[in-house]
C-alpha positions in Angstrom: 190.3 125.7 82.1 190.9 125.9 78.3 192.0 129.6 78.6 194.6 128.6 81.0 196.1 126.0 78.8 195.9 128.5 76.0 197.8 130.9 78.2 200.5 128.4 78.9 200.8 127.4 75.3 201.2 131.3 74.5 203.8 131.5 77.3 205.8 128.6 75.6 205.6 130.3 72.3 207.0 133.6 73.8 210.0 131.6 75.4 210.7 129.7 72.0 210.6 132.8 70.0 212.8 134.7 72.6 215.5 132.1 72.3 215.7 132.3 68.6 215.1 135.9 67.8 217.8 138.5 68.6 216.3 141.6 70.2 213.7 139.9 72.2 214.5 138.9 75.9 212.4 137.1 78.3 214.0 136.6 81.9 212.1 133.4 82.9 209.1 131.2 82.6 207.0 133.5 85.0 207.8 136.4 83.0 206.6 134.6 79.9 203.4 133.7 81.4 202.9 137.4 82.5 203.8 138.4 79.0 201.0 136.1 77.7 198.6 137.4 80.3 199.3 141.1 79.5 199.1 140.3 75.7 195.8 138.6 76.0 194.4 141.7 78.1 195.9 144.2 75.6 194.4 142.3 72.7 191.0 142.3 74.4 190.9 145.9 75.5 193.3 148.1 73.6 193.5 146.5 70.1 189.9 147.0 69.1 190.3 150.8 70.0 193.4 151.0 68.0 191.8 149.2 65.1 188.9 151.7 65.0 191.0 154.7 65.4 193.2 153.6 62.4 190.5 152.3 60.2 191.0 154.6 57.4 194.7 153.8 57.1 194.0 150.1 57.6 191.5 150.1 54.8 193.9 152.1 52.5 196.8 149.6 53.2 194.3 146.7 52.6 194.8 145.5 56.3 198.4 145.5 56.3 198.5 148.2 59.0 197.1 145.7 61.4 200.6 144.2 61.5 201.8 147.6 62.9 199.0 147.6 65.5 200.2 144.1 66.5 203.6 145.3 66.9 202.5 148.4 68.9 200.6 145.9 71.3 203.8 143.9 71.6 205.9 147.2 72.5 203.1 148.0 75.2 203.3 144.7 76.6 207.2 145.1 76.9 206.7 148.3 78.5 204.2 146.9 81.0 206.0 143.8 81.8 209.5 143.8 83.6 211.7 141.1 82.5 210.4 141.3 78.9 212.0 143.6 76.4 211.8 144.1 72.7 214.7 146.2 71.0 212.7 147.9 68.2 209.3 148.2 66.2 210.6 145.9 63.4 211.7 143.2 66.0 208.2 143.7 67.6 206.7 143.1 64.1 208.6 139.9 63.5 208.0 138.7 67.0 204.1 139.3 66.4 204.2 137.3 63.2 206.2 134.4 64.6 204.0 134.3 67.7 200.9 134.1 65.7 202.3 131.3 63.7 203.7 129.3 66.6 200.7 129.7 68.6 198.6 128.3 65.8 201.0 125.5 65.5 201.2 124.7 69.2 197.4 124.9 69.7 196.9 122.5 66.9 199.6 120.1 68.4 198.0 120.2 71.7 194.5 119.8 70.3 193.3 123.3 71.3 191.4 124.2 68.1 188.4 126.4 68.5 185.2 124.5 68.2 
């Protein structure tokens, strides 16, 4: 049950960011829920592989390259989800940062802190 609530919080964050960030478009609420679901699956399956493959450059940049990996995951989600688009890698990078911050704020607001 907690996962479904967290998924809905993520979808709410996607909608909020899409309304304020030019270059990001989400058609409707159901698309935002699909985006949140696709992002969670990509973060579970693809992100660890990308982190391992790019470990040398991640160490060399002191972890900052992880932001690029997050932007790549956002672009992959945009490719896999119809009704969701991101205009560039830079917009995806900013979207990723804002999504992380807003998810954290909304989770604490709704009392979904990890125990």
